[in-house]
C-alpha positions in Angstrom: 10.2 -15.0 2.7 7.4 -13.9 5.0 6.1 -10.4 5.6 8.2 -7.4 4.9 7.7 -4.9 7.8 9.0 -1.4 7.6 8.3 1.9 9.5 9.3 5.5 9.2 8.5 8.7 11.0 6.7 11.3 8.9 6.5 15.0 9.8 2.8 15.0 9.0 -0.4 14.3 10.7 -2.3 11.1 10.2 -5.1 13.0 8.4 -2.6 14.6 6.0 -1.1 11.2 5.2 -4.5 9.6 4.8 -5.8 12.4 2.5 -2.6 12.7 0.5 -1.8 9.1 -0.2 -4.8 6.8 0.4 -8.3 8.5 0.4 -8.5 9.2 -3.3 -7.3 5.7 -4.3 -4.5 7.0 -6.6 -1.9 4.7 -5.1 0.3 4.9 -8.2 1.4 8.3 -6.8 3.3 6.5 -4.0 3.5 2.8 -4.9 6.5 2.3 -7.4 5.1 -0.9 -8.7 1.6 0.3 -9.7 1.1 2.0 -13.0 -2.5 3.0 -12.3 -5.6 1.9 -10.4 -8.8 0.8 -12.1 -12.3 -0.1 -11.1 -12.2 2.6 -8.4 -15.4 4.1 -7.1 -14.0 7.6 -6.7 -17.2 8.8 -5.0 -16.6 6.4 -2.1 -12.8 6.6 -2.0 -11.1 4.4 0.6 -13.7 2.8 2.9 -14.2 -0.6 4.4 -14.9 -3.1 1.6 -13.6 -0.9 -1.2 -12.5 -2.9 -4.2 -10.2 -1.8 -7.0 -7.6 -3.3 -9.4 -3.9 -2.6 -9.4 -2.5 -2.3 -13.0 1.1 -3.3 -12.4 4.1 -1.8 -14.2 5.7 -4.1 -16.8 9.0 -4.1 -14.8 7.0 -5.3 -11.7 5.5 -8.3 -13.5 2.6 -6.5 -15.3 -0.9 -7.8 -15.0 -4.0 -6.9 -13.0 -4.3 -7.5 -9.3 -7.8 -7.1 -7.8 -7.8 -5.9 -4.2 -10.3 -5.5 -1.4 -9.8 -3.2 1.6 -10.5 -4.6 5.0 -9.9 -3.7 8.7 -10.2 0.0 8.0 -10.2 2.6 10.7 -10.1 6.1 9.0 -6.8 8.0 9.5 -5.4 5.0 11.5 -5.1 1.8 9.5 -6.3 -0.4 6.7 -5.3 -3.7 5.0 -5.5 -4.4 1.2 -5.5 -8.0 0.0 -6.2 -10.0 -3.0 -5.3 -13.1 -5.0 -5.0 -14.3 -8.6 -4.5 -17.6 -10.3 -7.1 -19.3 -8.3 -5.4 -18.4 -5.0 -2.0 -19.6 -6.0 -0.7 -16.1 -5.6 -2.1 -14.1 -2.6 -0.9 -10.8 -1.3 -1.6 -8.6 1.7 -0.5 -5.2 2.7 -1.2 -3.2 5.8 -0.7 0.5 6.6 -0.8 1.7 10.2 -0.6 5.3 11.2 0.4 6.1 14.8 0.3 9.7 16.0 3.5 10.7 17.6 3.1 14.3 18.8 1.4 17.3 17.2 2.6 16.8 13.6 4.5 13.5 13.6 3.2 10.1 12.6 4.9 6.7 12.7 3.9 5.0 9.4 4.1 1.2 9.4 3.9 -0.7 6.1 3.7 -4.4 6.0 3.6 -6.4 2.7 3.8 -10.1 1.8 2.9 -12.8 -0.7 1.6 -16.3 0.1 0.2 -19.2 -1.8 2.3 -21.6 -3.9 3.2 -19.1 -6.6 3.3 -16.1 -4.2 5.8 -17.9 -2.0 8.0 -18.9 -4.9 7.7 -15.4 -6.5 8.7 -13.6 -3.3 11.5 -16.0 -2.6 13.1 -15.5 -6.0 12.3 -11.8 -6.1 12.9 -10.8 -2.5 15.0 -7.8 -3.4 12.1 -6.4 -5.5 9.5 -7.1 -2.8 11.6 -5.5 -0.1 12.5 -2.6 -2.3 9.0 -2.0 -3.4 7.8 -1.9 0.3 10.7 0.4 1.3 10.3 2.7 -1.7 6.5 2.8 -1.2 7.0 3.8 2.4 9.6 6.5 1.5 7.2 7.9 -1.1 4.3 8.0 1.4 6.5 9.9 3.9 7.8 12.3 1.2 4.4 13.1 -0.3 2.8 13.6 3.1 5.6 15.9 4.4 5.3 18.0 1.3 1.5 18.2 1.7 1.9 19.1 5.4 4.1 22.1 4.6 1.4 23.6 2.3 
């Protein structure tokens, strides 16, 4: 299936988006597949090398997915990645924020799965993978725009 790449324009600044959706590591607020985050160092928040665990909703396969954050530039971009089952299922997601004027930001969200199981899972569940990416992006935009208005 490859990577799912989506983008949307948000009427919010990159710092508002960052602080609202990512910095506090409560991604369950915007990611429709995540029930909650565990193993989060709330004192550090989102920084290069941050580790945490996604606790996935039952309808999204359940289970625990450990992640590591890499390639982070505050208020601009980061990548989260991880693997389970000895690397048979790997996943990677990237968020990029591009300032487009005074209060607008282009939000780019890329997500995909690799590895033997990851490739098969995403092929047979492509609608869910695409939908999760699109809904996550829509939630990021909505939450950020609401925060920007405050």
